[in-house]
MARZA-583923 format. One record per residue (C-alpha): residue number from 1; residue in three letters; x negated, y, z. Coordinates in steps of 0.25 Angstrom, whole numbers, plus 5000, padded with zeros to 4 digits. Each point is the difference from the previous one (the first is absolute). Layout:
# residues N
+------+------+------+------+------+
! resi ! resn !    X !    Y !    Z !
+------+------+------+------+------+
!  NUM !  ALA !    X !    Y !    Z !
...
+------+------+------+------+------+
//
This chain:
# residues 285
+------+------+------+------+------+
! resi ! resn !    X !    Y !    Z !
+------+------+------+------+------+
!    1 !  MET ! 5025 ! 4973 ! 5072 !
!    2 !  ILE ! 4988 ! 5008 ! 5005 !
!    3 !  LEU ! 4991 ! 5011 ! 4994 !
!    4 !  THR ! 4989 ! 5003 ! 5010 !
!    5 !  SER ! 4991 ! 5010 ! 4992 !
!    6 !  ARG ! 5005 ! 5014 ! 5000 !
!    7 !  ARG ! 4991 ! 5003 ! 4988 !
!    8 !  ALA ! 5007 ! 4988 ! 4992 !
!    9 !  LEU ! 5013 ! 5005 ! 5004 !
!   10 !  LEU ! 4997 ! 5014 ! 4995 !
!   11 !  ALA ! 4994 ! 4995 ! 4987 !
!   12 !  GLY ! 5012 ! 4991 ! 4998 !
!   13 !  ALA ! 5010 ! 5011 ! 5002 !
!   14 !  ALA ! 4992 ! 5008 ! 4990 !
!   15 !  ALA ! 5005 ! 4991 ! 4990 !
!   16 !  LEU ! 5012 ! 5008 ! 5000 !
!   17 !  ALA ! 4993 ! 5011 ! 4993 !
!   18 !  GLY ! 5006 ! 4995 ! 4987 !
!   19 !  CYS ! 5014 ! 4999 ! 5007 !
!   20 !  ARG ! 5011 ! 5007 ! 4993 !
!   21 !  GLY ! 5015 ! 5003 ! 5000 !
!   22 !  GLN ! 5007 ! 4988 ! 4996 !
!   23 !  PRO ! 5006 ! 5002 ! 4986 !
!   24 !  ALA ! 5013 ! 4994 ! 4996 !
!   25 !  THR ! 4998 ! 4986 ! 4994 !
!   26 !  PRO ! 5005 ! 5000 ! 4985 !
!   27 !  LYS ! 5005 ! 4987 ! 4995 !
!   28 !  ALA ! 4990 ! 4993 ! 4991 !
!   29 !  SER ! 4997 ! 4987 ! 4994 !
!   30 !  PRO ! 4992 ! 4990 ! 5009 !
!   31 !  PRO ! 4985 ! 5003 ! 4996 !
!   32 !  LYS ! 4995 ! 4987 ! 4994 !
!   33 !  THR ! 4986 ! 5006 ! 4997 !
!   34 !  VAL ! 4990 ! 5009 ! 5009 !
!   35 !  ALA ! 5001 ! 5011 ! 4989 !
!   36 !  ALA ! 5016 ! 5000 ! 5002 !
!   37 !  ALA ! 4998 ! 5001 ! 5015 !
!   38 !  VAL ! 4990 ! 5011 ! 4999 !
!   39 !  ALA ! 5010 ! 5008 ! 4991 !
!   40 !  GLY ! 5012 ! 4997 ! 5009 !
!   41 !  PRO ! 5010 ! 5011 ! 5002 !
!   42 !  TRP ! 5001 ! 4997 ! 5015 !
!   43 !  ARG ! 4986 ! 5006 ! 5001 !
!   44 !  SER ! 4999 ! 5015 ! 5004 !
!   45 !  ALA ! 4994 ! 5010 ! 4990 !
!   46 !  GLU ! 4990 ! 5003 ! 5011 !
!   47 !  ASP ! 4996 ! 4986 ! 5001 !
!   48 !  LYS ! 4998 ! 4998 ! 4985 !
!   49 !  ALA ! 4992 ! 5013 ! 5000 !
!   50 !  ARG ! 4989 ! 4992 ! 5008 !
!   51 !  ASP ! 4999 ! 4989 ! 4989 !
!   52 !  ARG ! 4990 ! 5008 ! 4993 !
!   53 !  TRP ! 4991 ! 4998 ! 5012 !
!   54 !  ARG ! 5004 ! 4987 ! 5006 !
!   55 !  HIS ! 5002 ! 4992 ! 4986 !
!   56 !  PRO ! 5010 ! 4990 ! 5006 !
!   57 !  LEU ! 5002 ! 4993 ! 4987 !
!   58 !  GLU ! 4985 ! 4999 ! 4996 !
!   59 !  SER ! 4997 ! 4996 ! 5015 !
!   60 !  LEU ! 5010 ! 4989 ! 5001 !
!   61 !  THR ! 4997 ! 4995 ! 4987 !
!   62 !  PHE ! 4985 ! 4999 ! 5004 !
!   63 !  TRP ! 5004 ! 4993 ! 5012 !
!   64 !  GLY ! 5008 ! 4990 ! 4993 !
!   65 !  LEU ! 5014 ! 5002 ! 5005 !
!   66 !  LYS ! 5009 ! 4990 ! 4993 !
!   67 !  PRO ! 5015 ! 4998 ! 5000 !
!   68 !  GLY ! 5005 ! 4991 ! 5012 !
!   69 !  ALA ! 4987 ! 5003 ! 5008 !
!   70 !  THR ! 5000 ! 5000 ! 5015 !
!   71 !  VAL ! 4993 ! 5013 ! 5004 !
!   72 !  VAL ! 4996 ! 5006 ! 5013 !
!   73 !  GLU ! 4998 ! 5015 ! 5001 !
!   74 !  PHE ! 4992 ! 5005 ! 5013 !
!   75 !  TRP ! 5005 ! 5012 ! 5007 !
!   76 !  PRO ! 5009 ! 5005 ! 4989 !
!   77 !  GLY ! 5003 ! 5014 ! 5007 !
!   78 !  ALA ! 5013 ! 5006 ! 4994 !
!   79 !  GLY ! 5000 ! 4990 ! 4988 !
!   80 !  TRP ! 4993 ! 5007 ! 4988 !
!   81 !  TYR ! 4995 ! 4987 ! 4995 !
!   82 !  THR ! 5012 ! 4992 ! 5005 !
!   83 !  GLU ! 5009 ! 5008 ! 4991 !
!   84 !  ILE ! 4993 ! 4993 ! 4989 !
!   85 !  LEU ! 4997 ! 4987 ! 5006 !
!   86 !  ALA ! 5014 ! 4997 ! 5006 !
!   87 !  PRO ! 5009 ! 5001 ! 4988 !
!   88 !  PHE ! 4990 ! 4993 ! 4991 !
!   89 !  LEU ! 4999 ! 4988 ! 5009 !
!   90 !  ASP ! 5015 ! 5000 ! 5003 !
!   91 !  ALA ! 5003 ! 5000 ! 4986 !
!   92 !  THR ! 4991 ! 4988 ! 4996 !
!   93 !  GLY ! 5002 ! 4991 ! 5012 !
!   94 !  GLY ! 4988 ! 5004 ! 5008 !
!   95 !  ARG ! 4998 ! 5004 ! 5015 !
!   96 !  LEU ! 4994 ! 5012 ! 5007 !
!   97 !  TYR ! 4995 ! 5000 ! 5014 !
!   98 !  ALA ! 4996 ! 5014 ! 5006 !
!   99 !  ALA ! 4990 ! 4999 ! 5011 !
!  100 !  HIS ! 5004 ! 5013 ! 5006 !
!  101 !  LEU ! 4994 ! 5007 ! 5013 !
!  102 !  GLN ! 5000 ! 4992 ! 5012 !
!  103 !  ILE ! 5008 ! 5008 ! 5011 !
!  104 !  ALA ! 4997 ! 5000 ! 5015 !
!  105 !  GLU ! 5011 ! 5004 ! 5010 !
!  106 !  PRO ! 5000 ! 5011 ! 5004 !
!  107 !  ALA ! 4999 ! 5003 ! 4986 !
!  108 !  ASP ! 4994 ! 5012 ! 4993 !
!  109 !  PRO ! 5013 ! 5007 ! 4994 !
!  110 !  SER ! 4993 ! 5003 ! 4987 !
!  111 !  ALA ! 4996 ! 4986 ! 4998 !
!  112 !  LYS ! 5013 ! 4994 ! 5004 !
!  113 !  GLN ! 5007 ! 5010 ! 4991 !
!  114 !  VAL ! 4991 ! 4995 ! 4988 !
!  115 !  VAL ! 5004 ! 4985 ! 5002 !
!  116 !  GLU ! 5014 ! 5003 ! 5003 !
!  117 !  ALA ! 5002 ! 5008 ! 4988 !
!  118 !  TYR ! 4993 ! 4990 ! 4991 !
!  119 !  ARG ! 5009 ! 4988 ! 5006 !
!  120 !  THR ! 5013 ! 5008 ! 4998 !
!  121 !  LYS ! 4996 ! 5002 ! 4985 !
!  122 !  TYR ! 4993 ! 4987 ! 4996 !
!  123 !  ALA ! 5005 ! 4989 ! 5009 !
!  124 !  THR ! 5015 ! 5001 ! 4999 !
!  125 !  GLY ! 5002 ! 4993 ! 4986 !
!  126 !  GLN ! 5004 ! 5013 ! 4992 !
!  127 !  LYS ! 4997 ! 5001 ! 4986 !
!  128 !  PRO ! 4991 ! 5001 ! 4993 !
!  129 !  TYR ! 4990 ! 4996 ! 5011 !
!  130 !  GLY ! 5006 ! 4987 ! 5005 !
!  131 !  THR ! 4996 ! 4996 ! 5014 !
!  132 !  VAL ! 4985 ! 5003 ! 5004 !
!  133 !  GLU ! 4996 ! 4991 ! 5011 !
!  134 !  ILE ! 4993 ! 5009 ! 5010 !
!  135 !  THR ! 4989 ! 4994 ! 5009 !
!  136 !  ALA ! 4989 ! 5008 ! 5007 !
!  137 !  PHE ! 4985 ! 5002 ! 5000 !
!  138 !  GLY ! 4992 ! 5006 ! 5012 !
!  139 !  PRO ! 4990 ! 4996 ! 5010 !
!  140 !  THR ! 5008 ! 4988 ! 5006 !
!  141 !  SER ! 5009 ! 4997 ! 4989 !
!  142 !  GLY ! 5003 ! 4986 ! 4995 !
!  143 !  PRO ! 5001 ! 4995 ! 4986 !
!  144 !  ILE ! 5004 ! 5010 ! 4989 !
!  145 !  ALA ! 5007 ! 4989 ! 4992 !
!  146 !  PRO ! 5001 ! 4985 ! 5000 !
!  147 !  ALA ! 4986 ! 4994 ! 4999 !
!  148 !  GLY ! 4996 ! 4997 ! 4985 !
!  149 !  SER ! 5013 ! 5006 ! 4995 !
!  150 !  ALA ! 4995 ! 5013 ! 4993 !
!  151 !  ASP ! 4996 ! 5002 ! 4985 !
!  152 !  LEU ! 4995 ! 5015 ! 5003 !
!  153 !  VAL ! 4997 ! 5008 ! 5012 !
!  154 !  LEU ! 4998 ! 5015 ! 4999 !
!  155 !  PHE ! 4992 ! 5010 ! 5008 !
!  156 !  LEU ! 5004 ! 5013 ! 4994 !
!  157 !  ARG ! 4992 ! 5012 ! 5006 !
!  158 !  ASN ! 5000 ! 4995 ! 5014 !
!  159 !  LEU ! 4987 ! 4993 ! 5003 !
!  160 !  HIS ! 4994 ! 5013 ! 5006 !
!  161 !  ASN ! 5011 ! 5000 ! 5010 !
!  162 !  TRP ! 4996 ! 4986 ! 5004 !
!  163 !  MET ! 4986 ! 5003 ! 5001 !
!  164 !  ALA ! 5003 ! 5012 ! 5009 !
!  165 !  ALA ! 5008 ! 4990 ! 5009 !
!  166 !  GLY ! 4990 ! 4989 ! 5000 !
!  167 !  ILE ! 5009 ! 4990 ! 4993 !
!  168 !  ALA ! 4995 ! 5000 ! 4986 !
!  169 !  GLU ! 4994 ! 4986 ! 5001 !
!  170 !  LYS ! 5013 ! 4995 ! 5005 !
!  171 !  ALA ! 5007 ! 5005 ! 4988 !
!  172 !  PHE ! 4992 ! 4992 ! 4991 !
!  173 !  ARG ! 5001 ! 4988 ! 5008 !
!  174 !  ASP ! 5015 ! 5001 ! 5001 !
!  175 !  ALA ! 5001 ! 5002 ! 4985 !
!  176 !  PHE ! 4991 ! 4988 ! 4997 !
!  177 !  LEU ! 5009 ! 4991 ! 5009 !
!  178 !  ALA ! 5013 ! 5005 ! 4993 !
!  179 !  LEU ! 4995 ! 4998 ! 4985 !
!  180 !  LYS ! 5001 ! 4987 ! 4993 !
!  181 !  PRO ! 4987 ! 4994 ! 4994 !
!  182 !  GLY ! 4997 ! 5008 ! 4988 !
!  183 !  GLY ! 5008 ! 5012 ! 5005 !
!  184 !  VAL ! 4996 ! 5014 ! 4998 !
!  185 !  LEU ! 4997 ! 5012 ! 5010 !
!  186 !  GLY ! 5001 ! 5013 ! 4994 !
!  187 !  VAL ! 4993 ! 5012 ! 5006 !
!  188 !  GLU ! 5002 ! 5015 ! 4997 !
!  189 !  GLU ! 4992 ! 5009 ! 5009 !
!  190 !  HIS ! 4994 ! 5014 ! 5001 !
!  191 !  ARG ! 4985 ! 4998 ! 4995 !
!  192 !  ALA ! 4988 ! 5006 ! 5007 !
!  193 !  ALA ! 4988 ! 5005 ! 4992 !
!  194 !  PRO ! 4991 ! 4988 ! 4997 !
!  195 !  GLY ! 4987 ! 4998 ! 5006 !
!  196 !  GLY ! 5003 ! 5006 ! 5014 !
!  197 !  VAL ! 5000 ! 4994 ! 5014 !
!  198 !  PRO ! 5014 ! 4994 ! 5001 !
!  199 !  ASP ! 5009 ! 5007 ! 5010 !
!  200 !  LEU ! 5006 ! 4988 ! 5008 !
!  201 !  LEU ! 5011 ! 5009 ! 5006 !
!  202 !  ALA ! 5004 ! 5007 ! 4986 !
!  203 !  ASP ! 5001 ! 5013 ! 5007 !
!  204 !  THR ! 5002 ! 5007 ! 4987 !
!  205 !  GLY ! 5009 ! 4990 ! 4994 !
!  206 !  TYR ! 4990 ! 4995 ! 4990 !
!  207 !  VAL ! 4995 ! 4986 ! 5000 !
!  208 !  ASP ! 4987 ! 4995 ! 4994 !
!  209 !  GLN ! 5003 ! 4990 ! 4989 !
!  210 !  ALA ! 4989 ! 4991 ! 5003 !
!  211 !  TYR ! 5004 ! 4999 ! 5015 !
!  212 !  ALA ! 5015 ! 4997 ! 4995 !
!  213 !  ILE ! 4995 ! 4989 ! 4992 !
!  214 !  LYS ! 4991 ! 4995 ! 5011 !
!  215 !  LEU ! 5012 ! 4999 ! 5010 !
!  216 !  ALA ! 5008 ! 4992 ! 4989 !
!  217 !  GLN ! 4989 ! 4990 ! 4998 !
!  218 !  GLU ! 4998 ! 4998 ! 5015 !
!  219 !  ALA ! 5015 ! 4996 ! 5000 !
!  220 !  GLY ! 4998 ! 4990 ! 4989 !
!  221 !  PHE ! 5004 ! 5008 ! 4988 !
!  222 !  GLU ! 4992 ! 5000 ! 4987 !
!  223 !  LEU ! 5000 ! 5013 ! 4992 !
!  224 !  GLN ! 5006 ! 4997 ! 4986 !
!  225 !  ALA ! 5000 ! 5014 ! 4994 !
!  226 !  ALA ! 4999 ! 5015 ! 5003 !
!  227 !  SER ! 5007 ! 5011 ! 4992 !
!  228 !  GLU ! 4999 ! 5015 ! 4998 !
!  229 !  ILE ! 5015 ! 5001 ! 4998 !
!  230 !  ASN ! 5001 ! 5009 ! 5012 !
!  231 !  ALA ! 4987 ! 5008 ! 4999 !
!  232 !  ASN ! 4999 ! 5015 ! 5001 !
!  233 !  PRO ! 4986 ! 5006 ! 4996 !
!  234 !  LYS ! 5005 ! 5013 ! 5005 !
!  235 !  ASP ! 5001 ! 4996 ! 5014 !
!  236 !  THR ! 4987 ! 5005 ! 5007 !
!  237 !  ARG ! 5004 ! 4994 ! 5014 !
!  238 !  ASP ! 4995 ! 5012 ! 5008 !
!  239 !  HIS ! 5013 ! 5005 ! 5004 !
!  240 !  PRO ! 5002 ! 5007 ! 5014 !
!  241 !  PHE ! 5011 ! 4991 ! 5005 !
!  242 !  GLY ! 4995 ! 4987 ! 4993 !
!  243 !  VAL ! 5009 ! 4994 ! 4989 !
!  244 !  TRP ! 5012 ! 5005 ! 5006 !
!  245 !  THR ! 4996 ! 5014 ! 4995 !
!  246 !  LEU ! 5004 ! 4996 ! 4986 !
!  247 !  PRO ! 5014 ! 4997 ! 4995 !
!  248 !  PRO ! 5009 ! 4994 ! 5004 !
!  249 !  VAL ! 4998 ! 5003 ! 5014 !
!  250 !  ARG ! 4993 ! 5014 ! 4998 !
!  251 !  ARG ! 4995 ! 5002 ! 5014 !
!  252 !  SER ! 4997 ! 5014 ! 5004 !
!  253 !  SER ! 4995 ! 4998 ! 5014 !
!  254 !  PRO ! 4994 ! 4989 ! 5009 !
!  255 !  ARG ! 5009 ! 4988 ! 5003 !
!  256 !  GLY ! 5010 ! 5004 ! 5011 !
!  257 !  GLU ! 4998 ! 5015 ! 4998 !
!  258 !  ALA ! 5011 ! 5009 ! 4994 !
!  259 !  PHE ! 5000 ! 5003 ! 4985 !
!  260 !  ASP ! 4991 ! 5011 ! 4996 !
!  261 !  PRO ! 5008 ! 5009 ! 4990 !
!  262 !  ALA ! 4987 ! 5008 ! 4996 !
!  263 !  PHE ! 4993 ! 4987 ! 4995 !
!  264 !  ASP ! 4997 ! 5001 ! 4985 !
!  265 !  HIS ! 5005 ! 4986 ! 4994 !
!  266 !  ALA ! 4996 ! 5005 ! 4986 !
!  267 !  ARG ! 4987 ! 4993 ! 4999 !
!  268 !  TYR ! 5005 ! 4987 ! 5005 !
!  269 !  ASP ! 5012 ! 5000 ! 4993 !
!  270 !  ALA ! 4992 ! 5001 ! 4987 !
!  271 !  ILE ! 4993 ! 4987 ! 5004 !
!  272 !  GLY ! 5013 ! 4992 ! 5001 !
!  273 !  GLU ! 5000 ! 4988 ! 5008 !
!  274 !  SER ! 4988 ! 4992 ! 5005 !
!  275 !  ASP ! 4990 ! 4991 ! 4992 !
!  276 !  ARG ! 5004 ! 4986 ! 5003 !
!  277 !  MET ! 4994 ! 4987 ! 4999 !
!  278 !  THR ! 5009 ! 4989 ! 4994 !
!  279 !  LEU ! 4996 ! 4986 ! 5004 !
!  280 !  LYS ! 5005 ! 4986 ! 4997 !
!  281 !  PHE ! 4996 ! 4988 ! 5009 !
!  282 !  VAL ! 5004 ! 4986 ! 4999 !
!  283 !  LYS ! 5001 ! 4989 ! 5011 !
!  284 !  PRO ! 4992 ! 4988 ! 4994 !
!  285 !  ARG ! 5008 ! 4988 ! 4996 !
+------+------+------+------+------+
//
């Protein structure tokens, strides 16, 4: 596997921002509903605290997740959404593909660690997760899942990474190929202020919603619906270190520099997590 863009690698490894110590996995009944999976006792208190910002139950309902579905999650990071998707799909006879970071050799240690930790936890058949099938997405990756097999593909706060790496168009094409006719692409992404000139490299982490829709349509998708489930009107988007100034990353200095202990996080913590678009696209039948 190959990952040629350092910016893509750094952005992908940044998905570990939500990484946490692994809690013990209490025994629980198999979650036959999305609500039961969201409430699952295997999820850490830290992860559940972010539900107020990420609205997993409402988002997955909006995207139409069904029992027994075949789902592809792009770049799942440490597995914040996998903690919900994998138990639900395992309990209902579905299947989850994780199109994780494509790794080059010699590999960046941080990126390799992300993928290996994910593989150890989710690809070994342990309950309540079952076996997640790990594929790869990157500049030269192949299919993320068998063509025409997926009911739902998810881009969860990572479109900006692919824009920075120049592989956003490939992400939409790969998703289109993996989906069945009538299948859904769900997108959650940090949303730029409307009406400006789109930042094609997404340097601040924010993406113009109209541009995201354009990329999807160019790949063959049709926009079915947009939701304000993950909107945050308090987000002014003018933060010194981009979207990463806000929780959960809470950056206090430019990327690659040491943490600044004098940085005042109070203003940004009061905003909460970013304003996000939530989009539902369909592959035409």
